[in-house]
MITOR-692300 format. One line per 4 residues: number of its first residue (from 0); their letters; for each residue z, x, y of N, C-alpha, C, O. Coordinates in nm, 2 decimals. Layout:
NUM> A> Z,X,Y,Z,X,Y,Z,X,Y,Z,X,Y | ...
end
This chain:
0> TPFD> 1.61,-1.07,0.64,1.71,-1.13,0.55,1.80,-1.03,0.52,1.79,-0.92,0.57 | 1.92,-1.06,0.43,1.99,-0.98,0.39,1.95,-0.89,0.28,2.01,-0.78,0.28 | 1.85,-0.91,0.18,1.82,-0.84,0.08,1.71,-0.76,0.15,1.70,-0.65,0.10 | 1.61,-0.78,0.25,1.60,-0.68,0.32,1.64,-0.56,0.38,1.59,-0.45,0.39
4> RNYG> 1.76,-0.62,0.43,1.83,-0.52,0.49,1.87,-0.41,0.37,1.87,-0.28,0.35 | 1.92,-0.50,0.30,1.99,-0.40,0.16,1.91,-0.30,0.10,1.94,-0.18,0.07 | 1.79,-0.36,0.07,1.66,-0.29,0.01,1.64,-0.18,0.12,1.61,-0.07,0.09 | 1.65,-0.21,0.23,1.60,-0.07,0.34,1.70,0.04,0.31,1.68,0.16,0.29
8> TKLG> 1.81,-0.01,0.32,1.94,0.08,0.30,1.92,0.15,0.19,1.93,0.27,0.21 | 1.89,0.11,0.09,1.89,0.19,-0.04,1.79,0.27,-0.03,1.81,0.38,-0.06 | 1.64,0.23,0.00,1.52,0.32,0.04,1.58,0.44,0.11,1.59,0.55,0.05 | 1.62,0.42,0.21,1.68,0.51,0.34,1.75,0.60,0.25,1.71,0.72,0.24
12> VKAV> 1.85,0.57,0.16,1.94,0.65,0.11,1.86,0.74,-0.02,1.92,0.85,-0.04 | 1.76,0.71,-0.09,1.68,0.76,-0.15,1.59,0.85,-0.06,1.60,0.98,-0.09 | 1.53,0.81,0.03,1.47,0.92,0.11,1.55,1.03,0.18,1.49,1.11,0.24 | 1.68,1.02,0.19,1.78,1.12,0.26,1.78,1.22,0.15,1.77,1.34,0.17
16> LWMS> 1.81,1.15,0.02,1.84,1.26,-0.10,1.70,1.34,-0.08,1.70,1.46,-0.03 | 1.61,1.28,-0.12,1.47,1.31,-0.18,1.47,1.44,-0.06,1.46,1.55,-0.11 | 1.47,1.41,0.07,1.44,1.51,0.19,1.56,1.62,0.15,1.53,1.74,0.18 | 1.64,1.61,0.11,1.78,1.74,0.08,1.73,1.80,-0.02,1.73,1.93,-0.01
20> EKLQ> 1.67,1.75,-0.16,1.60,1.81,-0.26,1.51,1.88,-0.22,1.50,1.99,-0.28 | 1.43,1.85,-0.13,1.32,1.94,-0.11,1.33,2.03,-0.02,1.25,2.12,-0.01 | 1.47,2.03,0.07,1.44,2.09,0.15,1.51,2.22,0.08,1.48,2.33,0.11 | 1.62,2.20,-0.03,1.66,2.35,-0.08,1.57,2.35,-0.18,1.62,2.42,-0.26
24> EVYR> 1.47,2.32,-0.22,1.36,2.38,-0.30,1.27,2.48,-0.22,1.21,2.58,-0.28 | 1.25,2.45,-0.10,1.14,2.54,-0.02,1.22,2.60,0.06,1.16,2.67,0.14 | 1.38,2.60,0.09,1.42,2.71,0.17,1.45,2.83,0.12,1.53,2.85,0.03 | 1.36,2.95,0.19,1.41,3.08,0.15,1.43,3.18,0.24,1.35,3.21,0.34
28> KGRV> 1.54,3.25,0.22,1.56,3.39,0.32,1.60,3.30,0.45,1.59,3.39,0.53 | 1.62,3.21,0.50,1.64,3.13,0.63,1.52,3.07,0.68,1.52,3.03,0.80 | 1.42,3.04,0.58,1.30,2.98,0.63,1.24,2.87,0.55,1.26,2.88,0.43 | 1.19,2.78,0.60,1.14,2.65,0.51,0.98,2.68,0.48,0.91,2.69,0.58
32> FANS> 0.94,2.69,0.37,0.79,2.69,0.32,0.76,2.56,0.25,0.76,2.54,0.13 | 0.73,2.48,0.34,0.68,2.32,0.30,0.54,2.30,0.32,0.49,2.22,0.39 | 0.46,2.40,0.24,0.30,2.38,0.25,0.24,2.33,0.13,0.12,2.35,0.10 | 0.33,2.25,0.04,0.28,2.18,-0.06,0.23,2.04,-0.04,0.26,1.97,0.06
36> GDSA> 0.15,2.00,-0.15,0.11,1.86,-0.10,0.20,1.74,-0.10,0.19,1.63,-0.05 | 0.30,1.78,-0.18,0.41,1.66,-0.18,0.53,1.69,-0.06,0.64,1.62,-0.06 | 0.52,1.78,0.02,0.59,1.80,0.13,0.59,1.66,0.25,0.68,1.65,0.33 | 0.49,1.59,0.24,0.48,1.47,0.29,0.44,1.37,0.19,0.34,1.37,0.13
40> CVIG> 0.56,1.26,0.20,0.53,1.18,0.10,0.57,1.02,0.17,0.63,1.01,0.28 | 0.54,0.91,0.11,0.58,0.78,0.16,0.66,0.71,0.07,0.61,0.71,-0.05 | 0.76,0.65,0.09,0.85,0.61,-0.03,0.79,0.45,-0.02,0.75,0.40,0.08 | 0.82,0.40,-0.16,0.76,0.25,-0.21,0.74,0.21,-0.35,0.75,0.30,-0.44
44> LRKK> 0.72,0.09,-0.36,0.70,0.07,-0.52,0.59,0.06,-0.55,0.50,0.01,-0.48 | 0.58,0.12,-0.68,0.47,0.16,-0.76,0.50,0.10,-0.89,0.58,0.15,-0.97 | 0.44,0.00,-0.92,0.49,-0.04,-1.07,0.61,-0.09,-1.09,0.67,-0.06,-1.20 | 0.67,-0.17,-1.00,0.84,-0.19,-1.01,0.92,-0.09,-1.00,1.04,-0.10,-1.02
48> VVAF> 0.85,0.04,-0.96,0.94,0.16,-0.96,0.96,0.23,-0.83,0.86,0.28,-0.78 | 1.08,0.24,-0.79,1.07,0.34,-0.65,1.02,0.47,-0.67,1.07,0.54,-0.76 | 0.90,0.51,-0.58,0.84,0.62,-0.61,0.79,0.70,-0.46,0.77,0.64,-0.36 | 0.78,0.84,-0.47,0.71,0.89,-0.36,0.59,0.90,-0.37,0.55,0.90,-0.49
52> SPVT> 0.50,0.90,-0.29,0.36,0.91,-0.31,0.30,0.99,-0.20,0.30,0.94,-0.09 | 0.26,1.11,-0.22,0.18,1.21,-0.15,0.11,1.16,-0.05,0.02,1.08,-0.09 | 0.13,1.19,0.09,0.03,1.14,0.18,-0.13,1.18,0.15,-0.22,1.09,0.17 | -0.16,1.30,0.11,-0.28,1.34,0.06,-0.32,1.24,-0.08,-0.44,1.22,-0.09
56> ELKK> -0.26,1.19,-0.16,-0.32,1.12,-0.26,-0.33,0.96,-0.20,-0.42,0.89,-0.25 | -0.26,0.92,-0.09,-0.27,0.80,-0.03,-0.41,0.78,0.05,-0.48,0.68,0.04 | -0.44,0.90,0.13,-0.54,0.94,0.21,-0.70,0.87,0.09,-0.78,0.79,0.12 | -0.68,0.95,-0.01,-0.79,0.91,-0.11,-0.81,0.75,-0.15,-0.93,0.72,-0.17
60> VTDF> -0.70,0.65,-0.16,-0.69,0.53,-0.18,-0.69,0.44,-0.07,-0.66,0.32,-0.08 | -0.72,0.49,0.03,-0.67,0.36,0.15,-0.82,0.36,0.25,-0.90,0.45,0.25 | -0.83,0.25,0.32,-0.92,0.20,0.37,-0.86,0.21,0.50,-0.76,0.14,0.53 | -0.92,0.31,0.60,-0.83,0.33,0.72,-0.89,0.22,0.84,-0.82,0.19,0.94
64> EHRL> -1.02,0.16,0.82,-1.07,0.11,0.93,-1.02,-0.04,0.94,-1.04,-0.11,1.04 | -0.96,-0.08,0.84,-0.94,-0.21,0.77,-0.75,-0.20,0.75,-0.69,-0.31,0.73 | -0.70,-0.10,0.75,-0.59,-0.05,0.72,-0.52,-0.11,0.61,-0.41,-0.15,0.62 | -0.61,-0.11,0.49,-0.59,-0.17,0.33,-0.59,-0.08,0.25,-0.62,0.02,0.30
68> PQEQ> -0.57,-0.08,0.13,-0.59,-0.03,0.00,-0.76,-0.02,-0.03,-0.83,-0.12,-0.01 | -0.80,0.05,-0.06,-0.94,0.03,-0.12,-0.98,-0.05,-0.26,-1.08,-0.10,-0.29 | -0.86,-0.03,-0.32,-0.89,-0.14,-0.45,-0.72,-0.24,-0.44,-0.61,-0.20,-0.46 | -0.75,-0.35,-0.43,-0.66,-0.45,-0.40,-0.65,-0.53,-0.53,-0.75,-0.60,-0.56
72> WWLN> -0.56,-0.52,-0.61,-0.54,-0.58,-0.74,-0.47,-0.72,-0.73,-0.46,-0.78,-0.83 | -0.43,-0.76,-0.62,-0.41,-0.89,-0.62,-0.51,-1.00,-0.60,-0.49,-1.12,-0.62 | -0.62,-0.94,-0.55,-0.76,-1.05,-0.54,-0.77,-1.11,-0.65,-0.79,-1.23,-0.65 | -0.75,-1.05,-0.77,-0.79,-1.12,-0.89,-0.72,-1.23,-0.91,-0.75,-1.31,-1.00
76> LRLM> -0.58,-1.25,-0.82,-0.50,-1.36,-0.86,-0.55,-1.49,-0.79,-0.52,-1.60,-0.84 | -0.62,-1.48,-0.67,-0.65,-1.59,-0.59,-0.70,-1.69,-0.69,-0.66,-1.81,-0.66 | -0.77,-1.69,-0.77,-0.84,-1.79,-0.85,-0.71,-1.88,-0.93,-0.71,-2.01,-0.94 | -0.61,-1.80,-0.97,-0.49,-1.88,-1.07,-0.39,-1.96,-0.93,-0.33,-2.07,-0.94
80> LKML> -0.42,-1.88,-0.82,-0.33,-1.92,-0.70,-0.40,-2.05,-0.65,-0.33,-2.13,-0.60 | -0.52,-2.08,-0.65,-0.63,-2.19,-0.60,-0.58,-2.30,-0.73,-0.56,-2.42,-0.70 | -0.57,-2.26,-0.84,-0.58,-2.35,-0.95,-0.41,-2.41,-0.95,-0.38,-2.52,-0.98 | -0.35,-2.33,-0.92,-0.18,-2.38,-0.88,-0.18,-2.47,-0.77,-0.12,-2.58,-0.78
84> ANYQ> -0.23,-2.43,-0.67,-0.23,-2.53,-0.56,-0.34,-2.63,-0.60,-0.40,-2.65,-0.50 | -0.39,-2.70,-0.68,-0.44,-2.80,-0.69,-0.58,-2.82,-0.60,-0.61,-2.92,-0.55 | -0.65,-2.68,-0.59,-0.78,-2.69,-0.50,-0.87,-2.75,-0.62,-0.84,-2.74,-0.74 | -0.98,-2.80,-0.57,-1.08,-2.84,-0.63,-1.20,-2.71,-0.66,-1.28,-2.71,-0.57
88> ISLT> -1.21,-2.64,-0.73,-1.27,-2.54,-0.77,-1.36,-2.54,-0.87,-1.35,-2.61,-0.98 | -1.47,-2.46,-0.84,-1.56,-2.44,-0.96,-1.56,-2.31,-1.01,-1.60,-2.22,-0.94 | -1.51,-2.29,-1.17,-1.51,-2.17,-1.22,-1.63,-2.09,-1.21,-1.63,-1.97,-1.18 | -1.73,-2.16,-1.23,-1.85,-2.08,-1.24,-1.95,-1.99,-1.11,-2.03,-1.90,-1.11
92> EYIS> -1.89,-2.09,-0.99,-1.91,-2.03,-0.83,-1.82,-1.94,-0.78,-1.86,-1.86,-0.69 | -1.68,-1.93,-0.84,-1.60,-1.86,-0.76,-1.59,-1.69,-0.85,-1.57,-1.66,-0.97 | -1.60,-1.60,-0.71,-1.60,-1.44,-0.76,-1.47,-1.41,-0.72,-1.43,-1.42,-0.60 | -1.40,-1.37,-0.83,-1.26,-1.31,-0.79,-1.28,-1.16,-0.72,-1.39,-1.11,-0.74
96> GTME> -1.21,-1.10,-0.66,-1.19,-0.96,-0.63,-1.26,-0.93,-0.54,-1.29,-0.81,-0.53 | -1.31,-0.99,-0.46,-1.41,-0.97,-0.34,-1.36,-1.03,-0.21,-1.30,-1.14,-0.20 | -1.37,-0.94,-0.12,-1.30,-1.00,0.03,-1.38,-0.93,0.13,-1.39,-0.81,0.14 | -1.44,-1.02,0.23,-1.49,-0.98,0.32,-1.39,-0.95,0.45,-1.30,-1.03,0.47
100> HVTR> -1.41,-0.86,0.51,-1.34,-0.84,0.62,-1.38,-0.88,0.77,-1.47,-0.81,0.83 | -1.35,-0.96,0.82,-1.37,-1.05,0.96,-1.36,-0.95,1.06,-1.26,-0.88,1.07 | -1.47,-0.93,1.15,-1.46,-0.84,1.25,-1.55,-0.89,1.36,-1.64,-0.97,1.35 | -1.52,-0.83,1.48,-1.62,-0.91,1.59,-1.74,-0.87,1.57,-1.82,-0.95,1.62
104> RTLS> -1.80,-0.75,1.50,-1.95,-0.70,1.46,-2.02,-0.87,1.36,-2.13,-0.92,1.37 | -1.89,-0.92,1.29,-1.96,-0.99,1.17,-1.98,-1.14,1.22,-2.05,-1.22,1.17 | -1.90,-1.15,1.34,-1.87,-1.29,1.40,-1.99,-1.33,1.53,-1.98,-1.28,1.64 | -2.09,-1.43,1.50,-2.20,-1.43,1.59,-2.23,-1.56,1.58,-2.22,-1.62,1.47
108> IEKG> -2.26,-1.63,1.70,-2.33,-1.76,1.71,-2.47,-1.80,1.67,-2.51,-1.91,1.62 | -2.54,-1.67,1.69,-2.69,-1.66,1.61,-2.66,-1.69,1.48,-2.69,-1.80,1.44 | -2.61,-1.62,1.40,-2.58,-1.63,1.27,-2.50,-1.75,1.21,-2.50,-1.77,1.09 | -2.45,-1.82,1.29,-2.38,-1.95,1.23,-2.20,-1.92,1.20,-2.13,-2.00,1.13
112> F> -2.17,-1.78,1.26,-2.05,-1.76,1.23,-2.06,-1.71,1.10,-1.96,-1.68,1.04
end
């Protein structure tokens, strides 16, 4: 959409400005010393603010096997979304904040899927 292209352009500009600032900080006597933790970052939204997250920090909170964050804050919204969609749900049986990953290992005919 046009919004996505516009937003992508803004993030691109912020990323280039950030890289320029970092290069100026670590450039000494004709060499670049980029050995700090924030020399490799990912740009994105964090609590409504565009932020740069060091890759070393993201490694601690990422589930690489399933390519998801370890803590998924939006799972607690599932109950409310089902209520808004007029699902017939029981509030006593609903467990919020948990999700099972479906993999080939968990699917089997003997276990009844």
